C-alpha beads as a LAMMPS data file, in Angstrom:
LAMMPS data file: protein, C-alpha beads

256 atoms
255 bonds

1 atom types
1 bond types

-500.0 500.0 xlo xhi
-500.0 500.0 ylo yhi
-500.0 500.0 zlo zhi

Masses

1 110.0

Atoms # bond

1 1 1 -181.452 276.829 280.402
2 1 1 -181.384 273.465 282.216
3 1 1 -177.757 272.436 281.610
4 1 1 -174.492 274.166 280.823
5 1 1 -173.544 274.349 277.171
6 1 1 -170.252 273.800 275.362
7 1 1 -169.183 274.662 271.807
8 1 1 -169.448 271.780 269.376
9 1 1 -165.685 271.843 268.753
10 1 1 -164.934 271.450 272.461
11 1 1 -167.159 268.386 272.792
12 1 1 -165.736 266.872 269.610
13 1 1 -162.159 267.427 270.809
14 1 1 -162.901 265.596 274.065
15 1 1 -164.171 262.568 272.169
16 1 1 -161.391 262.499 269.564
17 1 1 -158.778 262.491 272.318
18 1 1 -160.061 259.090 273.488
19 1 1 -158.933 255.690 272.229
20 1 1 -161.526 253.464 270.582
21 1 1 -164.074 256.202 269.932
22 1 1 -167.707 255.080 269.794
23 1 1 -168.732 256.821 266.577
24 1 1 -172.463 256.799 267.265
25 1 1 -172.068 258.114 270.822
26 1 1 -169.665 260.810 269.616
27 1 1 -172.128 261.976 266.963
28 1 1 -175.004 262.145 269.475
29 1 1 -172.893 264.112 271.956
30 1 1 -171.732 266.688 269.413
31 1 1 -174.935 267.029 267.383
32 1 1 -177.488 267.080 270.228
33 1 1 -180.587 268.548 268.508
34 1 1 -178.840 269.504 265.254
35 1 1 -179.516 267.777 261.989
36 1 1 -176.816 265.143 261.301
37 1 1 -173.530 266.958 260.764
38 1 1 -171.636 266.794 257.490
39 1 1 -167.869 266.835 257.033
40 1 1 -166.339 268.361 253.892
41 1 1 -162.658 267.482 253.759
42 1 1 -160.229 268.929 251.232
43 1 1 -157.809 266.221 250.116
44 1 1 -154.560 266.990 248.286
45 1 1 -155.536 270.624 247.949
46 1 1 -158.470 270.152 245.585
47 1 1 -160.545 266.997 245.973
48 1 1 -163.506 267.237 248.361
49 1 1 -164.749 264.264 250.340
50 1 1 -168.147 264.581 252.001
51 1 1 -169.411 262.335 254.755
52 1 1 -170.859 262.100 258.264
53 1 1 -169.171 263.474 261.368
54 1 1 -167.268 260.220 261.880
55 1 1 -165.386 260.919 258.628
56 1 1 -162.995 262.950 260.781
57 1 1 -161.761 259.698 262.308
58 1 1 -161.046 258.329 258.843
59 1 1 -159.249 261.494 257.753
60 1 1 -156.952 261.369 260.790
61 1 1 -156.495 257.606 260.792
62 1 1 -155.962 255.218 263.703
63 1 1 -153.521 255.650 266.559
64 1 1 -152.709 258.483 268.925
65 1 1 -154.120 261.914 268.113
66 1 1 -153.142 265.333 269.424
67 1 1 -156.350 267.318 269.708
68 1 1 -157.315 270.877 270.582
69 1 1 -160.403 273.058 270.469
70 1 1 -160.210 276.806 269.976
71 1 1 -162.810 279.353 271.051
72 1 1 -161.600 282.546 269.341
73 1 1 -163.188 285.985 269.178
74 1 1 -162.465 289.151 267.176
75 1 1 -159.035 290.393 268.194
76 1 1 -158.131 287.071 269.839
77 1 1 -157.394 284.304 267.338
78 1 1 -156.337 281.979 270.211
79 1 1 -153.544 280.343 268.218
80 1 1 -155.670 279.402 265.204
81 1 1 -153.614 278.428 262.128
82 1 1 -153.505 281.315 259.618
83 1 1 -155.318 279.269 256.964
84 1 1 -158.469 279.041 259.106
85 1 1 -158.057 281.996 261.472
86 1 1 -160.708 284.183 259.831
87 1 1 -163.222 281.343 259.487
88 1 1 -162.619 280.174 263.060
89 1 1 -163.092 283.678 264.431
90 1 1 -166.332 284.073 262.496
91 1 1 -167.581 280.702 263.752
92 1 1 -166.300 281.337 267.282
93 1 1 -164.705 277.897 267.413
94 1 1 -162.501 275.385 265.638
95 1 1 -161.125 271.874 266.083
96 1 1 -157.481 270.935 265.509
97 1 1 -156.207 267.373 265.120
98 1 1 -152.724 266.018 264.468
99 1 1 -151.951 262.350 263.857
100 1 1 -149.378 260.312 261.988
101 1 1 -151.620 260.512 258.923
102 1 1 -152.796 264.129 258.925
103 1 1 -152.655 267.540 260.562
104 1 1 -155.968 269.323 260.060
105 1 1 -158.251 272.106 261.226
106 1 1 -162.041 271.737 261.150
107 1 1 -164.365 274.737 261.374
108 1 1 -168.130 274.243 261.747
109 1 1 -170.390 276.306 259.529
110 1 1 -173.830 276.593 261.137
111 1 1 -177.012 277.409 259.188
112 1 1 -179.990 278.126 261.390
113 1 1 -183.566 277.383 260.306
114 1 1 -186.992 277.224 261.903
115 1 1 -188.401 279.615 264.509
116 1 1 -187.120 280.979 267.800
117 1 1 -189.358 278.491 269.608
118 1 1 -188.315 275.529 267.466
119 1 1 -184.886 276.304 265.996
120 1 1 -182.891 273.870 263.907
121 1 1 -179.288 273.834 262.736
122 1 1 -177.514 272.453 259.690
123 1 1 -173.802 272.052 260.448
124 1 1 -171.002 271.445 257.956
125 1 1 -167.423 270.976 259.146
126 1 1 -164.878 272.307 256.650
127 1 1 -161.637 270.375 257.092
128 1 1 -158.312 271.604 255.722
129 1 1 -154.723 270.530 256.086
130 1 1 -152.643 272.934 258.208
131 1 1 -149.106 273.201 259.566
132 1 1 -148.239 271.866 263.016
133 1 1 -150.357 273.965 265.396
134 1 1 -149.248 272.597 268.768
135 1 1 -146.762 275.261 269.888
136 1 1 -149.075 278.154 269.016
137 1 1 -152.073 276.586 270.736
138 1 1 -150.210 275.698 273.912
139 1 1 -148.864 279.244 274.096
140 1 1 -152.319 280.768 273.653
141 1 1 -154.364 278.452 275.876
142 1 1 -151.872 277.766 278.647
143 1 1 -152.019 274.850 281.050
144 1 1 -154.980 273.449 282.913
145 1 1 -153.503 274.790 286.168
146 1 1 -153.274 278.259 284.627
147 1 1 -156.889 277.949 283.540
148 1 1 -158.086 277.027 287.029
149 1 1 -156.347 280.024 288.576
150 1 1 -157.637 282.391 285.904
151 1 1 -161.192 281.106 286.297
152 1 1 -161.168 281.767 290.043
153 1 1 -160.114 285.342 289.408
154 1 1 -162.551 285.609 286.503
155 1 1 -165.460 284.719 288.786
156 1 1 -164.386 287.432 291.227
157 1 1 -164.071 289.961 288.405
158 1 1 -167.465 289.017 286.966
159 1 1 -169.164 289.310 290.368
160 1 1 -167.588 292.712 290.996
161 1 1 -168.603 293.922 287.530
162 1 1 -172.215 292.821 287.982
163 1 1 -172.436 294.446 291.405
164 1 1 -170.788 297.646 290.215
165 1 1 -173.063 297.904 287.199
166 1 1 -176.129 296.966 289.251
167 1 1 -177.423 294.313 286.869
168 1 1 -179.967 293.167 289.454
169 1 1 -181.662 296.572 289.288
170 1 1 -181.953 297.066 285.551
171 1 1 -182.216 293.413 284.496
172 1 1 -183.871 291.455 287.323
173 1 1 -184.653 288.593 284.937
174 1 1 -180.979 288.310 283.969
175 1 1 -179.920 288.478 287.608
176 1 1 -182.185 285.523 288.442
177 1 1 -180.866 283.493 285.531
178 1 1 -177.259 284.311 286.444
179 1 1 -177.892 283.087 289.984
180 1 1 -179.424 279.913 288.570
181 1 1 -176.253 279.111 286.622
182 1 1 -174.569 278.083 289.862
183 1 1 -176.781 275.000 290.091
184 1 1 -176.311 273.818 286.504
185 1 1 -173.892 271.101 285.389
186 1 1 -172.578 269.767 282.116
187 1 1 -174.754 266.947 280.728
188 1 1 -172.769 263.793 281.472
189 1 1 -173.978 262.024 278.316
190 1 1 -172.163 264.575 276.155
191 1 1 -168.804 263.694 277.728
192 1 1 -166.784 260.579 276.893
193 1 1 -166.298 257.899 279.530
194 1 1 -163.121 258.188 281.539
195 1 1 -162.600 261.904 281.031
196 1 1 -160.441 263.478 283.729
197 1 1 -162.541 265.110 286.456
198 1 1 -160.310 268.165 286.526
199 1 1 -161.056 268.870 282.875
200 1 1 -164.765 268.578 283.575
201 1 1 -164.546 271.044 286.483
202 1 1 -162.680 273.580 284.359
203 1 1 -165.134 273.199 281.481
204 1 1 -168.121 273.623 283.802
205 1 1 -166.643 276.739 285.438
206 1 1 -165.806 278.228 282.042
207 1 1 -169.298 277.482 280.734
208 1 1 -170.840 279.206 283.768
209 1 1 -168.688 282.294 283.237
210 1 1 -169.612 282.451 279.562
211 1 1 -173.262 282.074 280.530
212 1 1 -172.929 284.998 282.925
213 1 1 -171.370 287.145 280.215
214 1 1 -174.041 286.209 277.673
215 1 1 -176.887 287.082 280.048
216 1 1 -175.318 290.317 281.286
217 1 1 -174.575 291.642 277.800
218 1 1 -177.851 290.883 276.033
219 1 1 -178.716 294.563 275.806
220 1 1 -177.724 298.002 277.124
221 1 1 -181.187 298.865 278.375
222 1 1 -180.010 299.511 281.925
223 1 1 -176.979 301.574 281.031
224 1 1 -177.429 305.250 281.929
225 1 1 -174.970 306.418 279.294
226 1 1 -172.479 305.204 276.711
227 1 1 -169.627 305.310 279.236
228 1 1 -171.435 302.929 281.565
229 1 1 -172.243 300.595 278.688
230 1 1 -168.606 300.626 277.609
231 1 1 -167.397 299.930 281.154
232 1 1 -169.673 296.913 281.431
233 1 1 -168.659 295.625 278.032
234 1 1 -164.937 295.996 278.736
235 1 1 -165.111 294.241 282.113
236 1 1 -167.152 291.316 280.861
237 1 1 -165.176 290.958 277.629
238 1 1 -162.085 290.159 279.681
239 1 1 -164.050 287.630 281.743
240 1 1 -165.203 285.974 278.529
241 1 1 -161.607 285.828 277.262
242 1 1 -160.560 284.002 280.429
243 1 1 -163.441 281.539 280.049
244 1 1 -162.736 280.899 276.364
245 1 1 -159.070 280.172 277.004
246 1 1 -159.938 277.894 279.903
247 1 1 -162.242 275.901 277.623
248 1 1 -159.432 275.586 275.089
249 1 1 -156.980 274.419 277.758
250 1 1 -159.417 271.796 279.058
251 1 1 -160.138 270.485 275.553
252 1 1 -156.471 270.264 274.489
253 1 1 -154.765 266.877 274.679
254 1 1 -151.203 266.708 273.359
255 1 1 -149.047 263.679 273.921
256 1 1 -145.372 263.707 274.961

Bonds

1 1 1 2
2 1 2 3
3 1 3 4
4 1 4 5
5 1 5 6
6 1 6 7
7 1 7 8
8 1 8 9
9 1 9 10
10 1 10 11
11 1 11 12
12 1 12 13
13 1 13 14
14 1 14 15
15 1 15 16
16 1 16 17
17 1 17 18
18 1 18 19
19 1 19 20
20 1 20 21
21 1 21 22
22 1 22 23
23 1 23 24
24 1 24 25
25 1 25 26
26 1 26 27
27 1 27 28
28 1 28 29
29 1 29 30
30 1 30 31
31 1 31 32
32 1 32 33
33 1 33 34
34 1 34 35
35 1 35 36
36 1 36 37
37 1 37 38
38 1 38 39
39 1 39 40
40 1 40 41
41 1 41 42
42 1 42 43
43 1 43 44
44 1 44 45
45 1 45 46
46 1 46 47
47 1 47 48
48 1 48 49
49 1 49 50
50 1 50 51
51 1 51 52
52 1 52 53
53 1 53 54
54 1 54 55
55 1 55 56
56 1 56 57
57 1 57 58
58 1 58 59
59 1 59 60
60 1 60 61
61 1 61 62
62 1 62 63
63 1 63 64
64 1 64 65
65 1 65 66
66 1 66 67
67 1 67 68
68 1 68 69
69 1 69 70
70 1 70 71
71 1 71 72
72 1 72 73
73 1 73 74
74 1 74 75
75 1 75 76
76 1 76 77
77 1 77 78
78 1 78 79
79 1 79 80
80 1 80 81
81 1 81 82
82 1 82 83
83 1 83 84
84 1 84 85
85 1 85 86
86 1 86 87
87 1 87 88
88 1 88 89
89 1 89 90
90 1 90 91
91 1 91 92
92 1 92 93
93 1 93 94
94 1 94 95
95 1 95 96
96 1 96 97
97 1 97 98
98 1 98 99
99 1 99 100
100 1 100 101
101 1 101 102
102 1 102 103
103 1 103 104
104 1 104 105
105 1 105 106
106 1 106 107
107 1 107 108
108 1 108 109
109 1 109 110
110 1 110 111
111 1 111 112
112 1 112 113
113 1 113 114
114 1 114 115
115 1 115 116
116 1 116 117
117 1 117 118
118 1 118 119
119 1 119 120
120 1 120 121
121 1 121 122
122 1 122 123
123 1 123 124
124 1 124 125
125 1 125 126
126 1 126 127
127 1 127 128
128 1 128 129
129 1 129 130
130 1 130 131
131 1 131 132
132 1 132 133
133 1 133 134
134 1 134 135
135 1 135 136
136 1 136 137
137 1 137 138
138 1 138 139
139 1 139 140
140 1 140 141
141 1 141 142
142 1 142 143
143 1 143 144
144 1 144 145
145 1 145 146
146 1 146 147
147 1 147 148
148 1 148 149
149 1 149 150
150 1 150 151
151 1 151 152
152 1 152 153
153 1 153 154
154 1 154 155
155 1 155 156
156 1 156 157
157 1 157 158
158 1 158 159
159 1 159 160
160 1 160 161
161 1 161 162
162 1 162 163
163 1 163 164
164 1 164 165
165 1 165 166
166 1 166 167
167 1 167 168
168 1 168 169
169 1 169 170
170 1 170 171
171 1 171 172
172 1 172 173
173 1 173 174
174 1 174 175
175 1 175 176
176 1 176 177
177 1 177 178
178 1 178 179
179 1 179 180
180 1 180 181
181 1 181 182
182 1 182 183
183 1 183 184
184 1 184 185
185 1 185 186
186 1 186 187
187 1 187 188
188 1 188 189
189 1 189 190
190 1 190 191
191 1 191 192
192 1 192 193
193 1 193 194
194 1 194 195
195 1 195 196
196 1 196 197
197 1 197 198
198 1 198 199
199 1 199 200
200 1 200 201
201 1 201 202
202 1 202 203
203 1 203 204
204 1 204 205
205 1 205 206
206 1 206 207
207 1 207 208
208 1 208 209
209 1 209 210
210 1 210 211
211 1 211 212
212 1 212 213
213 1 213 214
214 1 214 215
215 1 215 216
216 1 216 217
217 1 217 218
218 1 218 219
219 1 219 220
220 1 220 221
221 1 221 222
222 1 222 223
223 1 223 224
224 1 224 225
225 1 225 226
226 1 226 227
227 1 227 228
228 1 228 229
229 1 229 230
230 1 230 231
231 1 231 232
232 1 232 233
233 1 233 234
234 1 234 235
235 1 235 236
236 1 236 237
237 1 237 238
238 1 238 239
239 1 239 240
240 1 240 241
241 1 241 242
242 1 242 243
243 1 243 244
244 1 244 245
245 1 245 246
246 1 246 247
247 1 247 248
248 1 248 249
249 1 249 250
250 1 250 251
251 1 251 252
252 1 252 253
253 1 253 254
254 1 254 255
255 1 255 256
């Protein structure tokens, strides 16, 4: 790992919140090494319109857009509209957009191909009309200030959990990688110009916490018994929840 990673929906939400979106730059930032993404939009309940990632801009139309990204997990739908809650939880992410023209949810379906050394991904965004999602999302994600406070505590909790469970002893490779996360940043080219620095700091902190959780929960090889494994899982699951909600807060832009 040489840079911090973000869910595709989070990156896309950051770009769609900007005025005058550069479609080519947005596609590069979201797709990275994926094959070109496809959007499948359901229009008027039945008709399907397929197109490139920039089709989302056409579906939502010009003008101001309220945008949010969700990073749900089983048992925590994170304010996802009921129509896409199950799909968003399965995908682990979703994009929400509201404009004068449309109010939609987009969930990426990812098909992996290739080998572990040279993986590839085919991504299709399923777009559906939904009811106004703003109140539910704001209630679930909270404010950016809330996210900053929760992340500070989440880092303390994660450090205490790793020390208590002695990750350095039973997974020295993971311990080294976790330490290395402190020096990683978000790739600037994936972020739109003019993005607020506070959002970037929150996203980077949340990405580091999620990286810690992913590395520390890869296997239970160092757990002496099921109780110890459960204790580790419970502690780090809460840290991941804090990080996921912080990402959502940083990627949510709702006008007055």
